[in-house]
KOLTORTI-181192 format. One record per residue (C-alpha): y, z, x; residue in three letters. Coordinates in pm, whole numbers, padded with zeros to 5 digits, always signed. Example, Ala and Ser with C-alpha at 12.3 -4.5 7.8 and 13.67 -1.06 7.14 Angstrom:
# residues 2
-00450+00780+01230Ala-00106+00714+01367Ser
This chain:
# residues 178
+09691+14740+08145Met+09471+14485+08035Met+09358+14227+08340Asp+09386+13837+08265Glu+09023+13805+08168Lys+09047+14084+07906Glu+09349+13925+07762Ile+09185+13576+07747Leu+08862+13730+07591Ser+09076+13897+07314Arg+09263+13584+07273Ser+08939+13392+07211Val+08823+13655+06978Glu+09133+13646+06763Thr+09134+13262+06749Ile+08769+13237+06654Leu+08813+13550+06396Glu+08503+13738+06488Glu+08493+14049+06239Pro+08408+14399+06313Ala+08151+14525+06075Glu+08228+14875+05917Leu+07927+15027+05733Lys+08032+15313+05515Val+07767+15536+05338Ala+07792+15599+04978Val+07825+15899+04850Lys+07548+16032+04611Pro+07645+15926+04249Gly+07910+15705+04329Tyr+07733+15404+04198Tyr+07492+15426+03900Lys+07245+15213+04085Asp+07102+15486+04326Lys+06951+15223+04566Ser+07307+15143+04698Ile+07300+15371+04988Arg+07574+15179+05214Ser+07849+14912+05188Val+07934+14690+05470Thr+08252+14553+05525Phe+08384+14273+05766Lys+08721+14352+05914Ile+08878+14019+06067Tyr+09174+14012+06286Pro+09456+14052+06028Ala+09677+13740+05926Ser+10029+13745+05996Leu+10083+13821+05630Gly+09856+14142+05630Thr+10001+14264+05944Leu+10332+14239+05786Ala+10218+14407+05471Lys+10036+14682+05679Leu+10339+14744+05920Ser+10559+14788+05625Arg+10313+15066+05431Glu+10292+15268+05792Val+10646+15260+05871Leu+10728+15385+05507Asn+10481+15672+05572Met+10659+15822+05881Ser+10778+16177+05847Glu+10920+16402+06110Asp+10632+16673+06235Arg+10797+17037+06176Pro+10767+17281+06469Asp+10628+17533+06253Glu+10383+17589+05964Asn+10173+17275+06058Ile+09913+17352+05774Leu+10212+17344+05497Arg+10320+17002+05671Trp+09965+16865+05651Gly+09917+16960+05284Leu+10267+16796+05186Glu+10180+16490+05388Met+09832+16468+05208Ala+10019+16509+04874Asp+10274+16249+04957Lys+10049+15993+05104Phe+09692+16035+04972Ala+09718+15689+04788Asp+09882+15510+05080Lys+09584+15538+05318Val+09318+15390+05106Pro+09573+15104+05006Tyr+09622+15030+05396Ile+09251+14989+05466Leu+09230+14788+05156Ala+09489+14573+05268Leu+09321+14535+05613Ala+08979+14496+05462Ile+09109+14236+05186His+09340+14060+05445Asn+09436+13779+05206Asn+09747+13697+04997Lys+09792+13910+04712Gly+09684+14275+04614Glu+09325+14404+04728Pro+09084+14435+04415Pro+09092+14761+04226Gln+08741+14817+04270Glu+08783+14841+04670Leu+09071+15066+04639Leu+08857+15309+04419Asp+08562+15288+04655Phe+08790+15385+04960Leu+08956+15671+04753Thr+08682+15831+04594Tyr+08404+15758+04844Asn+08518+15837+05196Ile+08644+16155+05333Asp+08931+16250+05584Ala+08700+16223+05909Thr+08559+15897+05818Asp+08925+15785+05763Tyr+09017+15860+06099Ser+08728+15657+06259Val+08806+15362+06004Ile+09172+15352+06077Ile+09112+15346+06456Gln+08898+15046+06418Leu+09118+14872+06173Val+09439+14903+06397Phe+09222+14763+06690Glu+09153+14477+06492Lys+09509+14427+06402Leu+09589+14320+06761His+09933+14458+06758Ile+09985+14429+07135Val+09862+14033+07091Asp+10128+13993+06829Phe+10398+14187+07029Met+10298+13912+07305Asn+10362+13635+07110Ser+10703+13747+06988Ile+10784+13787+07352Ala+10678+13456+07430Leu+10829+13294+07154Thr+11165+13479+07262Arg+11106+13350+07593Arg+11101+13006+07499Ile+11391+13046+07287Asn+11595+13207+07574Ile+11487+12888+07824Leu+11581+12645+07521Lys+11941+12837+07507Lys+11987+12808+07880Glu+11926+12437+07901Ala+12173+12169+07840Ser+12114+11937+07566Pro+11972+11671+07782Val+11748+11927+07975Glu+11621+12064+07622Gln+11484+11686+07543Lys+11354+11654+07875Glu+11175+11997+07893Thr+11037+11952+07547Ile+10902+11614+07620Ala+10730+11719+07935Ser+10566+12018+07765Gly+10709+12262+08025Glu+10786+12536+07769Leu+10418+12508+07630Leu+10274+12550+07968Ala+10185+12894+07922Pro+09993+12856+07611Leu+09817+12576+07735Val+09709+12741+08027Ser+09568+13020+07831Ile+09387+12788+07583Phe+09248+12596+07862Ala+09106+12921+08040Gly+08967+13023+07714Ala+08759+12724+07703Lys+08597+12770+08030Gln+08475+13118+07942Met
């Protein structure tokens, strides 16, 4: 479980949108220009739109793992989802409205092996800040519950006094002091 200092630190990082740099070696012969030996991508925390797209793609990939013949299952998954993994990574790197560029998809499809994908996926999903997003949903739901429990008069007073936003204010105040 994260302590308060780590939560604040991650919140500030998300607000400032500090990217993670991902340096990928270029396979020999991928580019005609042989001087290009690596490509560096900057992966920013995912926007809400990108997070929704990524979540949708990953959830559509779920398959039950069989109890026997794991090799066959792995090959079936590779056949079924080989185009999805580069697409998911491209969405995370692109992190904009619209589809990622075809050049990026091609690079991720034909230049990166399965071992590298494992490392890259871990980095990408770390930068998604899914836990932070879930905390935001919980906070929003808590505010809505507080609003529903209050009478109409109390709602106006509570909103006017800012009591419902106190948790957010304290988080940002603490983040500024860091």
